[in-house]
RONU-7537 format. One line per field, with one value per residue (C-alpha): residue number from 1; z, y, x. Coordinates in Angstrom, 2 decimals. Layout:
num: (NUM | ...) $
c3: (Z | ...) $
c2: (Y | ...) $
c1: (X | ...) $
This chain:
num: (1 | 2 | 3 | 4 | 5 | 6 | 7 | 8 | 9 | 10 | 11 | 12 | 13 | 14 | 15 | 16 | 17 | 18 | 19 | 20 | 21 | 22 | 23 | 24 | 25 | 26 | 27 | 28 | 29 | 30 | 31 | 32 | 33 | 34 | 35 | 36 | 37 | 38 | 39 | 40 | 41 | 42 | 43 | 44 | 45 | 46 | 47 | 48 | 49 | 50 | 51 | 52 | 53 | 54 | 55 | 56 | 57 | 58 | 59 | 60 | 61 | 62 | 63 | 64 | 65 | 66 | 67 | 68 | 69 | 70 | 71 | 72 | 73 | 74 | 75 | 76 | 77 | 78 | 79 | 80 | 81 | 82 | 83 | 84 | 85 | 86 | 87 | 88 | 89 | 90 | 91 | 92 | 93 | 94 | 95 | 96 | 97 | 98 | 99 | 100 | 101 | 102 | 103 | 104 | 105 | 106 | 107 | 108 | 109 | 110 | 111 | 112 | 113 | 114 | 115) $
c3: (64.63 | 64.63 | 66.56 | 65.75 | 68.28 | 67.31 | 69.80 | 70.11 | 68.45 | 69.86 | 69.23 | 68.12 | 66.55 | 62.99 | 62.86 | 65.76 | 65.94 | 67.02 | 67.13 | 66.45 | 67.48 | 66.03 | 68.23 | 66.68 | 68.87 | 68.52 | 65.74 | 64.45 | 64.98 | 63.57 | 61.30 | 57.82 | 56.08 | 57.56 | 56.44 | 58.01 | 56.60 | 57.41 | 56.90 | 57.07 | 57.51 | 54.28 | 52.52 | 51.67 | 53.70 | 52.10 | 52.56 | 53.65 | 54.49 | 54.46 | 55.32 | 53.95 | 55.04 | 57.69 | 55.24 | 52.05 | 52.61 | 50.71 | 51.41 | 49.80 | 48.20 | 50.73 | 53.65 | 52.02 | 53.92 | 57.01 | 58.10 | 58.90 | 59.32 | 61.26 | 62.91 | 66.55 | 67.59 | 68.63 | 65.20 | 66.67 | 66.74 | 63.87 | 64.41 | 62.42 | 63.32 | 62.05 | 61.92 | 60.53 | 60.85 | 58.89 | 59.29 | 56.25 | 58.29 | 60.52 | 60.32 | 62.09 | 61.56 | 61.22 | 60.55 | 58.43 | 55.76 | 52.72 | 49.24 | 50.54 | 54.21 | 55.58 | 59.30 | 61.11 | 61.43 | 64.82 | 66.31 | 64.99 | 66.68 | 66.10 | 64.97 | 64.97 | 63.78 | 64.49 | 62.39) $
c2: (-6.73 | -9.25 | -12.49 | -15.54 | -18.27 | -21.49 | -23.85 | -26.59 | -29.49 | -32.97 | -36.68 | -37.91 | -41.01 | -40.99 | -39.46 | -37.14 | -33.38 | -30.62 | -26.85 | -24.91 | -21.31 | -18.71 | -15.66 | -12.58 | -10.02 | -7.06 | -4.52 | -5.62 | -3.91 | -6.64 | -9.63 | -9.07 | -12.06 | -15.19 | -18.70 | -22.05 | -24.01 | -27.46 | -29.31 | -33.06 | -34.88 | -34.84 | -32.58 | -28.92 | -26.55 | -26.16 | -23.77 | -25.66 | -22.85 | -19.07 | -16.32 | -12.79 | -9.88 | -12.05 | -13.90 | -15.02 | -18.44 | -20.88 | -24.57 | -27.03 | -29.93 | -32.30 | -30.59 | -29.17 | -30.14 | -31.17 | -28.01 | -24.61 | -21.41 | -18.44 | -15.20 | -14.44 | -11.50 | -9.43 | -10.10 | -11.08 | -14.82 | -17.20 | -20.67 | -23.87 | -26.36 | -29.75 | -32.56 | -36.09 | -36.14 | -38.71 | -39.90 | -37.83 | -34.70 | -35.43 | -32.44 | -29.34 | -26.58 | -22.93 | -19.69 | -16.78 | -14.48 | -16.36 | -16.16 | -14.63 | -15.14 | -11.85 | -12.47 | -14.48 | -18.08 | -19.26 | -22.58 | -24.30 | -26.89 | -30.62 | -32.57 | -36.33 | -38.58 | -42.28 | -44.86) $
c1: (-22.94 | -25.78 | -25.57 | -27.69 | -28.35 | -30.09 | -31.69 | -34.28 | -32.53 | -32.36 | -32.71 | -36.11 | -37.54 | -38.79 | -42.25 | -41.54 | -41.50 | -39.15 | -39.40 | -36.23 | -35.68 | -33.36 | -32.83 | -31.28 | -29.55 | -27.21 | -27.56 | -30.94 | -34.26 | -36.45 | -36.22 | -37.60 | -36.08 | -34.55 | -33.86 | -33.15 | -30.25 | -29.00 | -25.75 | -25.60 | -22.26 | -20.30 | -22.81 | -23.00 | -25.11 | -28.55 | -31.44 | -34.55 | -36.97 | -37.18 | -39.59 | -39.66 | -41.80 | -43.38 | -45.60 | -43.83 | -42.35 | -40.18 | -39.63 | -37.28 | -39.10 | -37.59 | -39.37 | -42.49 | -45.61 | -43.63 | -41.79 | -43.27 | -41.27 | -42.60 | -41.48 | -42.19 | -44.34 | -41.32 | -39.80 | -36.44 | -37.00 | -37.66 | -39.05 | -38.96 | -41.65 | -40.57 | -43.12 | -43.00 | -39.24 | -37.31 | -33.69 | -32.71 | -33.49 | -30.51 | -28.18 | -26.96 | -29.50 | -28.52 | -30.35 | -29.23 | -30.56 | -31.82 | -30.27 | -27.06 | -26.16 | -24.89 | -24.56 | -21.89 | -23.02 | -24.17 | -23.16 | -26.25 | -28.41 | -28.08 | -31.13 | -30.82 | -33.65 | -33.47 | -35.25) $
């Protein structure tokens, strides 16, 4: 069983930055593919960024140029650097495998951006 734990969220003003972390533990040797999802109130969960093989990345149009996804050196942590945050980025952020989430969802981390 793999456990995912997200952290790093908080309340920031528009234009600010946050760095989210996703720590994987349990039955996982290393992360090869991971994505960051977010769910805003009243909306469906959406994939905003993913990384595969340590180098191939994907970004949703809404975050392209502002967010950067990366894998830690030990390959058990994935980061999401979020810059130039806007109120529309307010959501609970989760990590899981991209395309088809296969692990149990973690509790997520709340990101709130004030205008």
